[in-house]
HTML snippet that shows the backbone in 3Dmol.js (N, CA, C, O; Angstrom):
<script src="https://3Dmol.org/build/3Dmol-min.js"></script>
<div id="view" style="width:600px;height:400px;position:relative"></div>
<script>
const pdb = `
ATOM      1  N   MET A   1      32.784   9.176 -14.208  1.00  0.00           N
ATOM      2  CA  MET A   1      31.332   9.029 -14.094  1.00  0.00           C
ATOM      3  C   MET A   1      30.989   7.644 -14.438  1.00  0.00           C
ATOM      4  O   MET A   1      31.455   7.103 -15.440  1.00  0.00           O
ATOM      5  N   GLU A   2      30.180   7.055 -13.625  1.00  0.00           N
ATOM      6  CA  GLU A   2      29.940   5.520 -13.820  1.00  0.00           C
ATOM      7  C   GLU A   2      28.527   5.579 -14.607  1.00  0.00           C
ATOM      8  O   GLU A   2      27.621   6.377 -14.367  1.00  0.00           O
ATOM      9  N   LYS A   3      28.527   4.550 -15.615  1.00  0.00           N
ATOM     10  CA  LYS A   3      27.348   4.501 -16.393  1.00  0.00           C
ATOM     11  C   LYS A   3      26.459   3.562 -15.719  1.00  0.00           C
ATOM     12  O   LYS A   3      26.939   2.587 -15.140  1.00  0.00           O
ATOM     13  N   LYS A   4      25.089   3.795 -15.748  1.00  0.00           N
ATOM     14  CA  LYS A   4      24.345   2.749 -15.108  1.00  0.00           C
ATOM     15  C   LYS A   4      23.657   1.805 -15.889  1.00  0.00           C
ATOM     16  O   LYS A   4      23.074   2.232 -16.885  1.00  0.00           O
ATOM     17  N   ARG A   5      23.609   0.550 -15.622  1.00  0.00           N
ATOM     18  CA  ARG A   5      23.331  -0.389 -16.578  1.00  0.00           C
ATOM     19  C   ARG A   5      22.205  -1.186 -16.113  1.00  0.00           C
ATOM     20  O   ARG A   5      22.206  -1.320 -14.889  1.00  0.00           O
ATOM     21  N   PHE A   6      21.172  -1.797 -16.768  1.00  0.00           N
ATOM     22  CA  PHE A   6      20.032  -2.398 -16.398  1.00  0.00           C
ATOM     23  C   PHE A   6      20.648  -3.757 -15.936  1.00  0.00           C
ATOM     24  O   PHE A   6      21.580  -4.291 -16.537  1.00  0.00           O
ATOM     25  N   SER A   7      20.088  -4.244 -14.887  1.00  0.00           N
ATOM     26  CA  SER A   7      20.198  -5.581 -14.578  1.00  0.00           C
ATOM     27  C   SER A   7      19.724  -6.552 -15.608  1.00  0.00           C
ATOM     28  O   SER A   7      18.837  -6.233 -16.399  1.00  0.00           O
ATOM     29  N   LYS A   8      20.370  -7.894 -15.623  1.00  0.00           N
ATOM     30  CA  LYS A   8      20.174  -8.973 -16.448  1.00  0.00           C
ATOM     31  C   LYS A   8      18.886  -9.496 -16.445  1.00  0.00           C
ATOM     32  O   LYS A   8      18.340  -9.904 -17.471  1.00  0.00           O
ATOM     33  N   ASP A   9      18.265  -9.505 -15.111  1.00  0.00           N
ATOM     34  CA  ASP A   9      16.927 -10.199 -15.152  1.00  0.00           C
ATOM     35  C   ASP A   9      15.659  -9.030 -15.443  1.00  0.00           C
ATOM     36  O   ASP A   9      14.478  -9.327 -15.620  1.00  0.00           O
ATOM     37  N   LEU A  10      16.193  -7.732 -15.443  1.00  0.00           N
ATOM     38  CA  LEU A  10      15.232  -6.566 -15.857  1.00  0.00           C
ATOM     39  C   LEU A  10      14.701  -6.474 -17.036  1.00  0.00           C
ATOM     40  O   LEU A  10      13.519  -6.180 -17.216  1.00  0.00           O
ATOM     41  N   VAL A  11      15.652  -6.754 -18.079  1.00  0.00           N
ATOM     42  CA  VAL A  11      15.429  -6.693 -19.438  1.00  0.00           C
ATOM     43  C   VAL A  11      14.201  -7.620 -19.880  1.00  0.00           C
ATOM     44  O   VAL A  11      13.196  -7.232 -20.476  1.00  0.00           O
ATOM     45  N   PRO A  12      14.503  -8.978 -19.448  1.00  0.00           N
ATOM     46  CA  PRO A  12      13.350  -9.986 -19.803  1.00  0.00           C
ATOM     47  C   PRO A  12      11.826  -9.547 -19.167  1.00  0.00           C
ATOM     48  O   PRO A  12      10.744  -9.648 -19.746  1.00  0.00           O
ATOM     49  N   ARG A  13      12.035  -9.130 -18.061  1.00  0.00           N
ATOM     50  CA  ARG A  13      10.740  -8.376 -17.238  1.00  0.00           C
ATOM     51  C   ARG A  13      10.058  -7.438 -18.132  1.00  0.00           C
ATOM     52  O   ARG A  13       8.864  -7.585 -18.392  1.00  0.00           O
ATOM     53  N   LEU A  14      10.894  -6.296 -18.709  1.00  0.00           N
ATOM     54  CA  LEU A  14      10.550  -5.281 -19.489  1.00  0.00           C
ATOM     55  C   LEU A  14       9.819  -5.870 -20.838  1.00  0.00           C
ATOM     56  O   LEU A  14       8.698  -5.496 -21.180  1.00  0.00           O
ATOM     57  N   ILE A  15      10.511  -6.736 -21.483  1.00  0.00           N
ATOM     58  CA  ILE A  15      10.082  -7.364 -22.636  1.00  0.00           C
ATOM     59  C   ILE A  15       8.819  -7.891 -22.417  1.00  0.00           C
ATOM     60  O   ILE A  15       7.918  -7.576 -23.194  1.00  0.00           O
ATOM     61  N   ILE A  16       8.544  -8.832 -21.254  1.00  0.00           N
ATOM     62  CA  ILE A  16       7.446  -9.478 -21.154  1.00  0.00           C
ATOM     63  C   ILE A  16       6.345  -8.478 -20.893  1.00  0.00           C
ATOM     64  O   ILE A  16       5.238  -8.597 -21.416  1.00  0.00           O
ATOM     65  N   SER A  17       6.625  -7.614 -20.177  1.00  0.00           N
ATOM     66  CA  SER A  17       5.443  -6.411 -19.885  1.00  0.00           C
ATOM     67  C   SER A  17       5.152  -5.813 -21.160  1.00  0.00           C
ATOM     68  O   SER A  17       3.946  -5.786 -21.402  1.00  0.00           O
ATOM     69  N   ILE A  18       5.888  -5.332 -22.036  1.00  0.00           N
ATOM     70  CA  ILE A  18       5.693  -4.714 -23.049  1.00  0.00           C
ATOM     71  C   ILE A  18       4.795  -5.781 -24.006  1.00  0.00           C
ATOM     72  O   ILE A  18       3.760  -5.352 -24.516  1.00  0.00           O
ATOM     73  N   ILE A  19       5.142  -6.945 -24.200  1.00  0.00           N
ATOM     74  CA  ILE A  19       4.352  -7.884 -25.119  1.00  0.00           C
ATOM     75  C   ILE A  19       2.820  -8.216 -24.288  1.00  0.00           C
ATOM     76  O   ILE A  19       1.795  -8.473 -24.920  1.00  0.00           O
ATOM     77  N   ILE A  20       2.866  -8.167 -23.017  1.00  0.00           N
ATOM     78  CA  ILE A  20       1.409  -8.172 -22.560  1.00  0.00           C
ATOM     79  C   ILE A  20       0.815  -6.942 -22.710  1.00  0.00           C
ATOM     80  O   ILE A  20      -0.400  -7.028 -22.886  1.00  0.00           O
ATOM     81  N   MET A  21       1.271  -5.799 -22.700  1.00  0.00           N
ATOM     82  CA  MET A  21       0.694  -4.846 -22.955  1.00  0.00           C
ATOM     83  C   MET A  21       0.188  -4.473 -24.263  1.00  0.00           C
ATOM     84  O   MET A  21      -0.718  -3.651 -24.397  1.00  0.00           O
ATOM     85  N   CYS A  22       0.897  -5.206 -25.459  1.00  0.00           N
ATOM     86  CA  CYS A  22       0.586  -5.214 -26.816  1.00  0.00           C
ATOM     87  C   CYS A  22      -0.723  -6.119 -26.981  1.00  0.00           C
ATOM     88  O   CYS A  22      -1.593  -5.896 -27.822  1.00  0.00           O
ATOM     89  N   LEU A  23      -0.741  -7.109 -26.115  1.00  0.00           N
ATOM     90  CA  LEU A  23      -1.743  -7.884 -26.355  1.00  0.00           C
ATOM     91  C   LEU A  23      -2.998  -7.690 -25.888  1.00  0.00           C
ATOM     92  O   LEU A  23      -4.021  -7.953 -26.520  1.00  0.00           O
ATOM     93  N   VAL A  24      -2.934  -7.141 -24.566  1.00  0.00           N
ATOM     94  CA  VAL A  24      -4.162  -6.167 -24.028  1.00  0.00           C
ATOM     95  C   VAL A  24      -4.760  -5.186 -25.060  1.00  0.00           C
ATOM     96  O   VAL A  24      -5.906  -5.266 -25.500  1.00  0.00           O
ATOM     97  N   LEU A  25      -3.861  -4.264 -25.387  1.00  0.00           N
ATOM     98  CA  LEU A  25      -4.227  -3.228 -26.347  1.00  0.00           C
ATOM     99  C   LEU A  25      -4.834  -3.836 -27.590  1.00  0.00           C
ATOM    100  O   LEU A  25      -5.874  -3.383 -28.069  1.00  0.00           O
ATOM    101  N   GLY A  26      -4.185  -4.863 -28.115  1.00  0.00           N
ATOM    102  CA  GLY A  26      -4.718  -5.415 -29.210  1.00  0.00           C
ATOM    103  C   GLY A  26      -6.093  -6.326 -29.275  1.00  0.00           C
ATOM    104  O   GLY A  26      -6.702  -6.670 -30.288  1.00  0.00           O
ATOM    105  N   THR A  27      -6.376  -6.590 -28.022  1.00  0.00           N
ATOM    106  CA  THR A  27      -7.561  -7.269 -27.646  1.00  0.00           C
ATOM    107  C   THR A  27      -8.767  -6.144 -27.557  1.00  0.00           C
ATOM    108  O   THR A  27      -9.916  -6.272 -27.979  1.00  0.00           O
ATOM    109  N   ILE A  28      -8.184  -5.009 -26.890  1.00  0.00           N
ATOM    110  CA  ILE A  28      -9.148  -3.884 -26.796  1.00  0.00           C
ATOM    111  C   ILE A  28      -9.328  -3.299 -28.101  1.00  0.00           C
ATOM    112  O   ILE A  28     -10.510  -3.083 -28.369  1.00  0.00           O
ATOM    113  N   MET A  29      -8.512  -2.987 -28.969  1.00  0.00           N
ATOM    114  CA  MET A  29      -8.909  -2.380 -30.280  1.00  0.00           C
ATOM    115  C   MET A  29      -9.893  -3.436 -30.941  1.00  0.00           C
ATOM    116  O   MET A  29     -10.954  -3.113 -31.474  1.00  0.00           O
ATOM    117  N   THR A  30      -9.390  -4.815 -30.838  1.00  0.00           N
ATOM    118  CA  THR A  30     -10.385  -5.677 -31.591  1.00  0.00           C
ATOM    119  C   THR A  30     -11.831  -5.428 -31.186  1.00  0.00           C
ATOM    120  O   THR A  30     -12.654  -5.181 -32.068  1.00  0.00           O
ATOM    121  N   TYR A  31     -12.185  -5.475 -29.932  1.00  0.00           N
ATOM    122  CA  TYR A  31     -13.494  -5.108 -29.314  1.00  0.00           C
ATOM    123  C   TYR A  31     -13.992  -3.877 -30.048  1.00  0.00           C
ATOM    124  O   TYR A  31     -15.025  -3.883 -30.717  1.00  0.00           O
ATOM    125  N   VAL A  32     -13.080  -2.652 -29.865  1.00  0.00           N
ATOM    126  CA  VAL A  32     -13.565  -1.459 -30.372  1.00  0.00           C
ATOM    127  C   VAL A  32     -14.090  -1.369 -31.741  1.00  0.00           C
ATOM    128  O   VAL A  32     -15.042  -0.637 -32.012  1.00  0.00           O
ATOM    129  N   ILE A  33     -13.397  -2.211 -32.740  1.00  0.00           N
ATOM    130  CA  ILE A  33     -13.478  -2.439 -34.086  1.00  0.00           C
ATOM    131  C   ILE A  33     -14.810  -3.261 -34.258  1.00  0.00           C
ATOM    132  O   ILE A  33     -15.469  -3.037 -35.273  1.00  0.00           O
ATOM    133  N   LYS A  34     -15.237  -4.137 -33.407  1.00  0.00           N
ATOM    134  CA  LYS A  34     -16.170  -4.973 -33.542  1.00  0.00           C
ATOM    135  C   LYS A  34     -17.569  -3.979 -33.045  1.00  0.00           C
ATOM    136  O   LYS A  34     -18.571  -3.889 -33.756  1.00  0.00           O
ATOM    137  N   VAL A  35     -17.447  -3.380 -31.914  1.00  0.00           N
ATOM    138  CA  VAL A  35     -18.345  -2.511 -31.610  1.00  0.00           C
ATOM    139  C   VAL A  35     -18.617  -1.341 -32.864  1.00  0.00           C
ATOM    140  O   VAL A  35     -19.765  -0.985 -33.128  1.00  0.00           O
ATOM    141  N   ARG A  36     -17.699  -0.922 -33.425  1.00  0.00           N
ATOM    142  CA  ARG A  36     -17.803   0.287 -34.471  1.00  0.00           C
ATOM    143  C   ARG A  36     -18.613  -0.531 -35.447  1.00  0.00           C
ATOM    144  O   ARG A  36     -19.694  -0.008 -35.719  1.00  0.00           O
ATOM    145  N   ARG A  37     -18.385  -1.594 -35.996  1.00  0.00           N
ATOM    146  CA  ARG A  37     -19.092  -2.208 -37.062  1.00  0.00           C
ATOM    147  C   ARG A  37     -20.312  -2.575 -36.685  1.00  0.00           C
ATOM    148  O   ARG A  37     -21.142  -2.457 -37.586  1.00  0.00           O
ATOM    149  N   ALA A  38     -20.772  -3.034 -35.534  1.00  0.00           N
ATOM    150  CA  ALA A  38     -21.992  -3.228 -35.125  1.00  0.00           C
ATOM    151  C   ALA A  38     -22.831  -1.877 -34.883  1.00  0.00           C
ATOM    152  O   ALA A  38     -24.059  -1.957 -34.931  1.00  0.00           O
ATOM    153  N   ILE A  39     -22.224  -0.654 -34.628  1.00  0.00           N
ATOM    154  CA  ILE A  39     -23.090   0.620 -34.802  1.00  0.00           C
ATOM    155  C   ILE A  39     -23.289   0.721 -36.257  1.00  0.00           C
ATOM    156  O   ILE A  39     -24.388   0.972 -36.751  1.00  0.00           O
ATOM    157  N   ASP A  40     -22.278   0.535 -36.900  1.00  0.00           N
ATOM    158  CA  ASP A  40     -22.381   0.961 -38.595  1.00  0.00           C
ATOM    159  C   ASP A  40     -23.454   0.150 -39.175  1.00  0.00           C
ATOM    160  O   ASP A  40     -24.162   0.587 -40.083  1.00  0.00           O
ATOM    161  N   ALA A  41     -23.618  -1.248 -38.574  1.00  0.00           N
ATOM    162  CA  ALA A  41     -24.803  -2.148 -39.247  1.00  0.00           C
ATOM    163  C   ALA A  41     -25.996  -1.579 -38.846  1.00  0.00           C
ATOM    164  O   ALA A  41     -26.904  -1.598 -39.677  1.00  0.00           O
ATOM    165  N   VAL A  42     -26.259  -0.960 -37.522  1.00  0.00           N
ATOM    166  CA  VAL A  42     -27.581  -0.382 -36.981  1.00  0.00           C
ATOM    167  C   VAL A  42     -27.868   0.605 -37.813  1.00  0.00           C
ATOM    168  O   VAL A  42     -28.972   0.661 -38.356  1.00  0.00           O
ATOM    169  N   GLU A  43     -26.771   1.648 -38.053  1.00  0.00           N
ATOM    170  CA  GLU A  43     -26.936   2.628 -38.720  1.00  0.00           C
ATOM    171  C   GLU A  43     -27.499   2.436 -40.111  1.00  0.00           C
ATOM    172  O   GLU A  43     -28.135   3.341 -40.650  1.00  0.00           O
ATOM    173  N   ASP A  44     -27.312   1.460 -40.608  1.00  0.00           N
ATOM    174  CA  ASP A  44     -27.430   1.216 -42.091  1.00  0.00           C
ATOM    175  C   ASP A  44     -29.100   0.625 -42.190  1.00  0.00           C
ATOM    176  O   ASP A  44     -29.677   0.630 -43.277  1.00  0.00           O
ATOM    177  N   VAL A  45     -29.684   0.197 -41.105  1.00  0.00           N
ATOM    178  CA  VAL A  45     -30.951  -0.395 -41.243  1.00  0.00           C
ATOM    179  C   VAL A  45     -32.096   0.623 -41.529  1.00  0.00           C
ATOM    180  O   VAL A  45     -32.210   1.650 -40.860  1.00  0.00           O
ATOM    181  N   ASP A  46     -32.826   0.343 -42.412  1.00  0.00           N
ATOM    182  CA  ASP A  46     -34.012   1.379 -42.655  1.00  0.00           C
ATOM    183  C   ASP A  46     -35.296   0.687 -41.827  1.00  0.00           C
ATOM    184  O   ASP A  46     -35.668  -0.459 -42.076  1.00  0.00           O
ATOM    185  N   HIS A  47     -35.741   1.287 -41.106  1.00  0.00           N
ATOM    186  CA  HIS A  47     -36.697   0.767 -40.145  1.00  0.00           C
ATOM    187  C   HIS A  47     -38.072   1.109 -40.671  1.00  0.00           C
ATOM    188  O   HIS A  47     -39.063   0.721 -40.053  1.00  0.00           O
ATOM    189  N   CYS A  48     -38.180   1.798 -41.755  1.00  0.00           N
ATOM    190  CA  CYS A  48     -39.229   2.282 -42.382  1.00  0.00           C
ATOM    191  C   CYS A  48     -39.803   1.102 -43.389  1.00  0.00           C
ATOM    192  O   CYS A  48     -40.978   1.099 -43.756  1.00  0.00           O
ATOM    193  N   VAL A  49     -38.901   0.158 -43.770  1.00  0.00           N
ATOM    194  CA  VAL A  49     -39.118  -0.942 -44.700  1.00  0.00           C
ATOM    195  C   VAL A  49     -40.199  -1.884 -43.839  1.00  0.00           C
ATOM    196  O   VAL A  49     -41.195  -2.259 -44.458  1.00  0.00           O
ATOM    197  N   ASP A  50     -40.072  -2.224 -42.646  1.00  0.00           N
ATOM    198  CA  ASP A  50     -40.903  -3.065 -41.922  1.00  0.00           C
ATOM    199  C   ASP A  50     -42.276  -2.477 -41.436  1.00  0.00           C
ATOM    200  O   ASP A  50     -42.349  -1.901 -40.351  1.00  0.00           O
ATOM    201  N   ARG A  51     -43.182  -2.607 -42.126  1.00  0.00           N
ATOM    202  CA  ARG A  51     -44.563  -2.222 -41.400  1.00  0.00           C
ATOM    203  C   ARG A  51     -44.579  -0.611 -41.244  1.00  0.00           C
ATOM    204  O   ARG A  51     -45.173  -0.090 -40.300  1.00  0.00           O
ATOM    205  N   ASN A  52     -43.869   0.176 -42.255  1.00  0.00           N
ATOM    206  CA  ASN A  52     -43.843   1.573 -42.323  1.00  0.00           C
ATOM    207  C   ASN A  52     -43.096   2.000 -40.953  1.00  0.00           C
ATOM    208  O   ASN A  52     -43.365   3.126 -40.537  1.00  0.00           O
ATOM    209  N   GLY A  53     -42.300   1.312 -40.305  1.00  0.00           N
ATOM    210  CA  GLY A  53     -41.748   1.891 -39.174  1.00  0.00           C
ATOM    211  C   GLY A  53     -42.675   1.941 -37.912  1.00  0.00           C
ATOM    212  O   GLY A  53     -42.254   2.356 -36.832  1.00  0.00           O
ATOM    213  N   GLY A  54     -43.969   1.493 -38.101  1.00  0.00           N
ATOM    214  CA  GLY A  54     -45.006   1.488 -37.156  1.00  0.00           C
ATOM    215  C   GLY A  54     -45.637   2.873 -37.205  1.00  0.00           C
ATOM    216  O   GLY A  54     -46.472   3.210 -36.366  1.00  0.00           O
ATOM    217  N   CYS A  55     -45.230   3.692 -38.207  1.00  0.00           N
ATOM    218  CA  CYS A  55     -45.922   4.870 -38.506  1.00  0.00           C
ATOM    219  C   CYS A  55     -47.535   4.778 -38.988  1.00  0.00           C
ATOM    220  O   CYS A  55     -47.795   3.782 -39.663  1.00  0.00           O
ATOM    221  N   GLU A  56     -48.334   5.443 -38.794  1.00  0.00           N
ATOM    222  CA  GLU A  56     -49.759   5.493 -39.361  1.00  0.00           C
ATOM    223  C   GLU A  56     -49.515   5.872 -40.879  1.00  0.00           C
ATOM    224  O   GLU A  56     -49.889   5.162 -41.813  1.00  0.00           O
ATOM    225  N   GLN A  57     -48.796   7.160 -41.027  1.00  0.00           N
ATOM    226  CA  GLN A  57     -48.900   7.608 -42.257  1.00  0.00           C
ATOM    227  C   GLN A  57     -47.343   7.830 -43.026  1.00  0.00           C
ATOM    228  O   GLN A  57     -46.959   7.071 -43.916  1.00  0.00           O
ATOM    229  N   ILE A  58     -46.636   8.848 -42.587  1.00  0.00           N
ATOM    230  CA  ILE A  58     -45.289   8.765 -43.009  1.00  0.00           C
ATOM    231  C   ILE A  58     -44.024   8.532 -42.249  1.00  0.00           C
ATOM    232  O   ILE A  58     -43.757   9.208 -41.255  1.00  0.00           O
ATOM    233  N   CYS A  59     -43.246   7.596 -42.692  1.00  0.00           N
ATOM    234  CA  CYS A  59     -41.854   7.280 -41.876  1.00  0.00           C
ATOM    235  C   CYS A  59     -40.793   7.757 -42.777  1.00  0.00           C
ATOM    236  O   CYS A  59     -40.784   7.756 -44.008  1.00  0.00           O
ATOM    237  N   THR A  60     -39.785   8.218 -41.840  1.00  0.00           N
ATOM    238  CA  THR A  60     -38.640   8.689 -42.368  1.00  0.00           C
ATOM    239  C   THR A  60     -37.574   8.197 -41.699  1.00  0.00           C
ATOM    240  O   THR A  60     -37.543   8.323 -40.475  1.00  0.00           O
ATOM    241  N   SER A  61     -36.622   7.614 -42.324  1.00  0.00           N
ATOM    242  CA  SER A  61     -35.488   6.735 -41.839  1.00  0.00           C
ATOM    243  C   SER A  61     -34.408   7.265 -41.879  1.00  0.00           C
ATOM    244  O   SER A  61     -34.173   7.682 -43.013  1.00  0.00           O
ATOM    245  N   TYR A  62     -33.344   7.520 -40.922  1.00  0.00           N
ATOM    246  CA  TYR A  62     -32.110   8.146 -41.005  1.00  0.00           C
ATOM    247  C   TYR A  62     -31.155   7.610 -39.680  1.00  0.00           C
ATOM    248  O   TYR A  62     -31.534   7.437 -38.522  1.00  0.00           O
ATOM    249  N   GLU A  63     -29.968   7.437 -40.178  1.00  0.00           N
ATOM    250  CA  GLU A  63     -29.034   6.900 -39.205  1.00  0.00           C
ATOM    251  C   GLU A  63     -29.325   5.908 -38.146  1.00  0.00           C
ATOM    252  O   GLU A  63     -28.890   5.983 -36.997  1.00  0.00           O
ATOM    253  N   GLY A  64     -30.041   5.033 -38.579  1.00  0.00           N
ATOM    254  CA  GLY A  64     -30.608   3.887 -37.837  1.00  0.00           C
ATOM    255  C   GLY A  64     -31.988   4.038 -37.076  1.00  0.00           C
ATOM    256  O   GLY A  64     -32.553   3.123 -36.478  1.00  0.00           O
ATOM    257  N   PHE A  65     -32.497   5.506 -37.211  1.00  0.00           N
ATOM    258  CA  PHE A  65     -33.563   5.650 -36.231  1.00  0.00           C
ATOM    259  C   PHE A  65     -34.620   5.963 -37.450  1.00  0.00           C
ATOM    260  O   PHE A  65     -34.319   6.225 -38.614  1.00  0.00           O
ATOM    261  N   SER A  66     -35.877   5.873 -36.910  1.00  0.00           N
ATOM    262  CA  SER A  66     -36.925   6.419 -37.732  1.00  0.00           C
ATOM    263  C   SER A  66     -37.869   7.391 -37.041  1.00  0.00           C
ATOM    264  O   SER A  66     -37.944   7.450 -35.814  1.00  0.00           O
ATOM    265  N   ASN A  67     -38.660   8.230 -37.945  1.00  0.00           N
ATOM    266  CA  ASN A  67     -39.419   9.295 -37.492  1.00  0.00           C
ATOM    267  C   ASN A  67     -40.693   9.225 -38.056  1.00  0.00           C
ATOM    268  O   ASN A  67     -40.799   8.981 -39.258  1.00  0.00           O
ATOM    269  N   CYS A  68     -41.838   9.435 -37.239  1.00  0.00           N
ATOM    270  CA  CYS A  68     -43.123   9.398 -38.012  1.00  0.00           C
ATOM    271  C   CYS A  68     -43.567  10.871 -38.162  1.00  0.00           C
ATOM    272  O   CYS A  68     -43.204  11.741 -37.370  1.00  0.00           O
ATOM    273  N   SER A  69     -44.324  11.087 -39.155  1.00  0.00           N
ATOM    274  CA  SER A  69     -44.937  12.398 -39.345  1.00  0.00           C
ATOM    275  C   SER A  69     -46.225  12.058 -40.173  1.00  0.00           C
ATOM    276  O   SER A  69     -46.521  10.946 -40.610  1.00  0.00           O
ATOM    277  N   CYS A  70     -46.948  13.243 -40.309  1.00  0.00           N
ATOM    278  CA  CYS A  70     -48.363  13.084 -40.955  1.00  0.00           C
ATOM    279  C   CYS A  70     -48.577  14.093 -42.032  1.00  0.00           C
ATOM    280  O   CYS A  70     -47.941  15.142 -42.127  1.00  0.00           O
ATOM    281  N   LEU A  71     -49.604  13.659 -42.903  1.00  0.00           N
ATOM    282  CA  LEU A  71     -49.838  14.357 -44.077  1.00  0.00           C
ATOM    283  C   LEU A  71     -50.496  15.693 -43.570  1.00  0.00           C
ATOM    284  O   LEU A  71     -50.877  15.830 -42.408  1.00  0.00           O
ATOM    285  N   PRO A  72     -50.610  16.771 -44.641  1.00  0.00           N
ATOM    286  CA  PRO A  72     -51.104  18.049 -44.177  1.00  0.00           C
ATOM    287  C   PRO A  72     -52.675  17.736 -43.670  1.00  0.00           C
ATOM    288  O   PRO A  72     -53.323  16.804 -44.147  1.00  0.00           O
ATOM    289  N   GLY A  73     -53.125  18.512 -42.786  1.00  0.00           N
ATOM    290  CA  GLY A  73     -54.463  18.323 -42.409  1.00  0.00           C
ATOM    291  C   GLY A  73     -54.537  17.248 -40.947  1.00  0.00           C
ATOM    292  O   GLY A  73     -55.564  17.050 -40.298  1.00  0.00           O
ATOM    293  N   TYR A  74     -53.355  16.725 -40.694  1.00  0.00           N
ATOM    294  CA  TYR A  74     -53.312  15.752 -39.530  1.00  0.00           C
ATOM    295  C   TYR A  74     -52.216  16.170 -38.756  1.00  0.00           C
ATOM    296  O   TYR A  74     -51.281  16.859 -39.165  1.00  0.00           O
ATOM    297  N   LYS A  75     -52.383  15.680 -37.508  1.00  0.00           N
ATOM    298  CA  LYS A  75     -51.336  16.138 -36.419  1.00  0.00           C
ATOM    299  C   LYS A  75     -50.967  14.669 -35.783  1.00  0.00           C
ATOM    300  O   LYS A  75     -51.747  13.723 -35.672  1.00  0.00           O
ATOM    301  N   LEU A  76     -49.597  14.708 -35.395  1.00  0.00           N
ATOM    302  CA  LEU A  76     -49.141  13.499 -34.770  1.00  0.00           C
ATOM    303  C   LEU A  76     -49.491  13.143 -33.363  1.00  0.00           C
ATOM    304  O   LEU A  76     -49.326  14.013 -32.508  1.00  0.00           O
ATOM    305  N   GLY A  77     -49.965  11.943 -33.007  1.00  0.00           N
ATOM    306  CA  GLY A  77     -50.467  11.793 -31.711  1.00  0.00           C
ATOM    307  C   GLY A  77     -49.228  11.748 -30.713  1.00  0.00           C
ATOM    308  O   GLY A  77     -48.054  11.882 -31.057  1.00  0.00           O
ATOM    309  N   SER A  78     -49.687  11.538 -29.427  1.00  0.00           N
ATOM    310  CA  SER A  78     -49.047  11.642 -28.256  1.00  0.00           C
ATOM    311  C   SER A  78     -47.963  10.309 -28.277  1.00  0.00           C
ATOM    312  O   SER A  78     -46.906  10.281 -27.646  1.00  0.00           O
ATOM    313  N   ASP A  79     -48.462   9.255 -29.122  1.00  0.00           N
ATOM    314  CA  ASP A  79     -47.605   7.921 -29.095  1.00  0.00           C
ATOM    315  C   ASP A  79     -46.536   8.308 -30.297  1.00  0.00           C
ATOM    316  O   ASP A  79     -45.684   7.460 -30.564  1.00  0.00           O
ATOM    317  N   ARG A  80     -46.543   9.416 -30.952  1.00  0.00           N
ATOM    318  CA  ARG A  80     -45.584   9.838 -31.827  1.00  0.00           C
ATOM    319  C   ARG A  80     -45.469   8.960 -33.298  1.00  0.00           C
ATOM    320  O   ARG A  80     -44.545   9.003 -34.111  1.00  0.00           O
ATOM    321  N   LYS A  81     -46.656   8.195 -33.354  1.00  0.00           N
ATOM    322  CA  LYS A  81     -46.868   7.066 -34.518  1.00  0.00           C
ATOM    323  C   LYS A  81     -48.290   7.351 -35.057  1.00  0.00           C
ATOM    324  O   LYS A  81     -48.387   7.287 -36.282  1.00  0.00           O
ATOM    325  N   SER A  82     -49.448   7.665 -34.339  1.00  0.00           N
ATOM    326  CA  SER A  82     -50.568   7.983 -34.958  1.00  0.00           C
ATOM    327  C   SER A  82     -50.924   9.315 -35.466  1.00  0.00           C
ATOM    328  O   SER A  82     -50.399  10.307 -34.960  1.00  0.00           O
ATOM    329  N   CYS A  83     -51.757   9.418 -36.406  1.00  0.00           N
ATOM    330  CA  CYS A  83     -52.187  10.678 -36.952  1.00  0.00           C
ATOM    331  C   CYS A  83     -53.722  10.966 -36.701  1.00  0.00           C
ATOM    332  O   CYS A  83     -54.613  10.124 -36.810  1.00  0.00           O
ATOM    333  N   TYR A  84     -53.870  12.163 -36.381  1.00  0.00           N
ATOM    334  CA  TYR A  84     -55.419  12.483 -35.922  1.00  0.00           C
ATOM    335  C   TYR A  84     -55.586  13.782 -36.944  1.00  0.00           C
ATOM    336  O   TYR A  84     -54.688  14.571 -37.238  1.00  0.00           O
ATOM    337  N   THR A  85     -57.018  13.807 -37.430  1.00  0.00           N
ATOM    338  CA  THR A  85     -57.333  14.889 -38.196  1.00  0.00           C
ATOM    339  C   THR A  85     -57.572  16.166 -37.257  1.00  0.00           C
ATOM    340  O   THR A  85     -58.204  16.217 -36.201  1.00  0.00           O
ATOM    341  N   ILE A  86     -56.897  17.170 -37.929  1.00  0.00           N
ATOM    342  CA  ILE A  86     -56.961  18.713 -37.269  1.00  0.00           C
ATOM    343  C   ILE A  86     -58.295  19.157 -37.324  1.00  0.00           C
ATOM    344  O   ILE A  86     -58.849  19.248 -38.420  1.00  0.00           O
ATOM    345  N   LYS A  87     -58.870  19.437 -36.305  1.00  0.00           N
ATOM    346  CA  LYS A  87     -60.230  20.027 -36.349  1.00  0.00           C
ATOM    347  C   LYS A  87     -60.254  21.383 -36.860  1.00  0.00           C
ATOM    348  O   LYS A  87     -59.361  22.124 -36.448  1.00  0.00           O
ATOM    349  N   THR A  88     -61.207  21.912 -37.782  1.00  0.00           N
ATOM    350  CA  THR A  88     -61.048  23.295 -38.203  1.00  0.00           C
ATOM    351  C   THR A  88     -62.505  23.709 -37.674  1.00  0.00           C
ATOM    352  O   THR A  88     -63.457  22.956 -37.470  1.00  0.00           O
ATOM    353  N   ALA A  89     -62.434  25.134 -37.499  1.00  0.00           N
ATOM    354  CA  ALA A  89     -63.619  25.741 -36.756  1.00  0.00           C
ATOM    355  C   ALA A  89     -64.422  26.462 -37.920  1.00  0.00           C
ATOM    356  O   ALA A  89     -65.463  27.069 -37.668  1.00  0.00           O
TER     357      ALA A  89
END
`;
const viewer = $3Dmol.createViewer("view");
viewer.addModel(pdb, "pdb");
viewer.setStyle({}, {cartoon: {color: "spectrum"}});
viewer.zoomTo();
viewer.render();
</script>
């Protein structure tokens, strides 16, 4: 039975292909890491520090987002920032 051998010019092509794939994957991973770091930075921002997050009364910040709410006796307006007195009968 005859053993199959790689041709001499195929090995350098394979090596070059592997090097190119490693460079491409390395570049992709670099961007993935940069994007993840940017996401982490956004998640760490407390939006309530600046002008109470635009909320009229209560601002709650979590995972890069803020949420407005109102004190008892008030309800949140349609703009999700303003608070209006609840009318009692």
